[in-house]
N, C-alpha and C positions, 0 to 999 in steps of 0.2 A: 653516775659515772664519769671517769673525766676521761675526751675520747684523745688518744696520743698522738702527737703531731704531726706523726707522718701520714695518720688516718683523715687528721683534720684540712691537712694541703693538698692530701692525693684527691678529698671532696671536691676542695673549693678549685685548684686546677680543671675538676673534669665537668664542673659547671661551666670553664667557661669555651669562647668560641674554636671551633680545629685549631685556624692558624695562630689564636694566642695564648693556647693549650699548648703549642707545638714550641715557641717561645719558653714559658718560662717553663715547662718539662726541659728543658736544653741544659738550662743554668743551675738546674736542679736543687731550690731553696732547700735550706732547711729548717725553716721557722715560717709559722701562715703569715706570719705579720713580712717576713722578707717575700713569699709568695703575692701577697697583697698590692705590695711595695713595687714589685717590680711589675706586675700589670697594670700597676695605674702610671709606669711611665713608659708606656710604648705610646709609639709616635700615631701623630694624626693617620697618616699614610697606613699603618698596621694595623689600627682599629678601624679605618675606613676600608681596608682591606677583609678584614676579620668580618665585617656588618655585609659586604660585596658576597661574598660566600654564603653568608645566610640568610641571603636575601635569593640567591642563584639557586636555590637548594629547596627553599618556598616555590620560589617559581615554578621546579621543574615539578612539584609535588603537585600543586593544581594542576599544572599541564596531563600531569600523569591522570588526575581525579577529572579532571574535564574529558578526557578522553575516555574513560571508564563510562561515565555519566553517556555518553552519547549514544555508544557502544549499547548498554543497559536501558536507554533508551528506546532506540532502533529494534531491540528484541522484544520490547514488552507494545510496542505500537505492529512491529508485526504478529504477533500474537492474539493482541487484540481485532486487530483486520482480521484475523483468520477464524476466529472466534465467532465475530458477526457475521462473517459472510456463511458459516455452518450454521448458523441460528437461521437466519436470513433463509440460507435454501431448505431448510427444515418444516421452515412456516408455509413456504410456497408448496413442499412436496405433501405437506397436511389436508392445502385446500384443493389438489386434485382430486378427479374423480376416482380415479382408481391408482390413489399411494401406496397401494400394495405391490403396483408394480415390481418384477420381480430383477429387473433392469436397475432400480433406483435401492434395493437391500443394502447398500452399502452406504448408504445416504441414511447414518445413524452415529447416535454419541450413547458408548457403554454406559448405562446408570451408574454405575459404580466405580467406573474410569475417567470421569468428566475430564480433570484437567489432561490425564495422556493420552485420548481420545480429540481435543479442542486442539492439543499443540500441534498433531498432524492433519485433523480436518480443516475441510474437506477437499485436499490436493490429493488424496487416495479416493477421491469419492469417481464411484463410473460419471463418463464425461465431463470431467472437471479437472481444467492443467493452472496449476500455478507458475510462479516464476522464482527465482532463487529466494528472493526475501518471503516467499510464504504468499504471495498478491495475487487472489486470482485474474487471471488474462485470459482464459480460453475458457466457453461450453462447449462441446458438441454433444449434443443430445438429439443429433437426426435420427427422423427411422428407431425411436424408441417407444413406441405405444402410450407419448403422453398424451392426456386428456384431459382438458380442463382451460384455464384462464389463466393471463398474467396480471392480474389484477391484485392477487397478494403476492408480487415477487416486487422486491425492496432493490431496488434500481441506486438506490443512493450506497448501497451497501458492497458496491462492485463500480467503484468508482477506476481500477486500473485495468479493467475488463477492454480486451481488445478484439475478441471474434464470440459470435454470440450466433449461434448457429442451432436454430431449430425445425431444418425444416424436415417434412411429412412426418406430421404426428398429427395429433387432431386435437388443435388448441383452437380457441372458438372466444368469441370477444372481442371488443375493442382494442387498437394497440396504444398503451396505455402515456399518456403527454408525458409521463418520468422517466420513458427511454431518453430524455435528455441528460441525465443524469450521466448518463455515460461517455463523457467526455473526450475518452483515449481510443472509441469504439474507428476499428478500420473495416469491420467484417460484417454485417447483415444478412442473412438469411431465415426470413420466415415462411417462406414461399410452402404451397403446397399445405395446407390447413385449415381451418375458417375462422379466418382473423373476418370481422368483418369491422361496418364505421368507416372513418374518413382516414387518409393517413394524415396519421398528425403532423401539422406543421415543426412540432419540435424536434422533427427526424431536421431539419435544418440545422441546428444545432449544433446536428455530430460533425464538427471541421474536418475531424478524421479519415471519414468515411471512405475508402475506397469502392467498396462492393455493398450494391443495397440489390437486394431479389426480395421483393414481396409479390412476386406470381401467383395463381393457384392459387387465390381466396376469393371471399365476397368483396373486396373493398369497394366503395361507392366514393361519389363527390369527384373533387377536380384533383388534378395530381396538383399539389403544393406548389407554390412558389420561391417557398423557400429553400426546396431544393437544390436552387439554383447554387445558393452561397458553399456548396459542397464540392469548391474547387480541385481538390485531389480524387473525384468520385470519378474512376472505369471504366462501371460495371452499374448496367442501372437494369434491373428485370422489375415491370408492374404488370405483364400482360394477364393474359386471363383472369380477369376482375370484371366490377360492375362500371369501372370508372366511367366519366363522361367530360363535359369537355373540351374544352382544347390546349396543345400541349401549351404550355407556359415557355414564354419568348425568353425566359431569366433561366433555363438549362443551356441557351448560348454561351453561355461565360464557360461553361463545361469543358474546358480545353482539353483536359485525360480522357476523357469518354472515348472509348474505343468501342466501347459493345453495348444501345437498346434494346430494348425491346415491351413496345407498348400497345401490340394487339390485339385483338379478345378483348376489346371494352365496347360501351357505348357509343 
């Protein structure tokens, strides 16, 4: 079947760049050959203009795709971060002696709605606070009747954490050296528990720390000299433990320190 001339011309013109299409259409060619000859006689500047128009549209499309990729990637990262935090907390909860503590009843994932619950968990759980991007930034589990250790607490899953408050529970055992993973931590209160062993020198790596409260435990050994690295520290309590030795001279470097208490030790 032979295509009518008008249709052939129309299809040919439709395949031209926009700027060339406008020029050829304005002349209104009556034959396909005339349309081809006309497009072939366009000046170099007109061709360059057409190509620039195409390149501009391609560039705009690529920019849009890049923006969409960034948004999508951020969403996936936030979702993955929340899921990792949720499973890390469930692992720690399972290690507690009183894992059926009613205050932690919200710490769960519905078995038939895993995708739905991990999209909001653990930001809606008791004692857990998140930022706008879904990153966990605060734990306040003080006076919550927790009984267990921190050995199964995955510190590396909470790199955005700025506030960790576990005061007045029944948490025992050593303070894990993995606490160094909390590089953004500003507030740490582990007081009034049964923590034992030495104060880990790795706490000196938490250089954003402003408050450190470890009082009323059974910690022993020396006060780590690494605490002298905590230049932002303003509040320090290690009283009512079993610490021994002299006060490190490095603490003199803590120019922002306004309150310190080390009484009731050996």
